[in-house]
C-alpha positions, 0 to 999 in steps of 0.5 A: 089427419089433414084438412080438405084441400084449400079452395082457389080463394083460400090457397094459404090454408091447411091444417093437420094433426099428426098421431103416432102408432100408439095413439092411432088405436084410440081414434074414434073419429076424425075429419075436417071442416073445410081447409081450416079446421081438422079434428080427431076424437080419441077414446080416453079412460076418464072421458073422450078427448076431442083435439081440434086443429084450427087456422083462423084467417088474418083479420084483413082476409075477406073470403073467408073471414074470421067470423065465418071460420069462427062460426064453423068452429062454434057450430062444430063444437056445439054438436060435439059431446059436452063430456069430452075434453076439448083441446083447441090448438092452432093459429087463431090470428087473435089476441087475447088480453091477460087476466080474464077470470077463468078464461085467460091467464096472466102470461098473455103478452097483450093488455088489450084484445083485438076483434078476433080475440073478442070473438074467441073469448065469446066462444070460450065463454059459450063452451066453457074453455080456458086458454091454458097456454097463458097460465104458465110463466115462460122461461126467463129471457123467452117471450111468449110471442108467436108472431114477430113483426118484420117491422121493428117498430111494431110489437110482437103478437101472441096469436097461437093458443092452446085452449082446453075445456075448463073442466079438464084444464086443471089436469094441464101442468105445463103448456107452450106454444 
């Protein structure tokens, strides 16, 4: 399941979700919102599962910018079923600070969040979601960075996240990005 083709002003975008044959028989619906958001809704036994793949632009991008893409994501999520287990996965290009009650765990590598992280946290609060990828201790000698800067003096970043509906987040026993 893949996103729309990138526009001329946004040639670096594109998102896909890959399912196997066994999962494909449970697909209720699927689609995309532009070239940066794609989704699949699966029929589950306890509830339906909405999986959303996201690629948020870097904060320096102007067309589209982070706020615009987060706005599209929020609009889409507000229209979905509130009883669904929502799983957001992707490159959010946003830093979340650690230890935010019921939203971000202690294993985030950032002590402060950036502007994209603030927007993401507002969305997580509005829809009641947790960044489950920050609740699990990484293996020894492995850091949680999902972006290593080419310039050695700049620190690594954790900008890829797995975010799940709070109601269903306790069902997650391990998660790596």
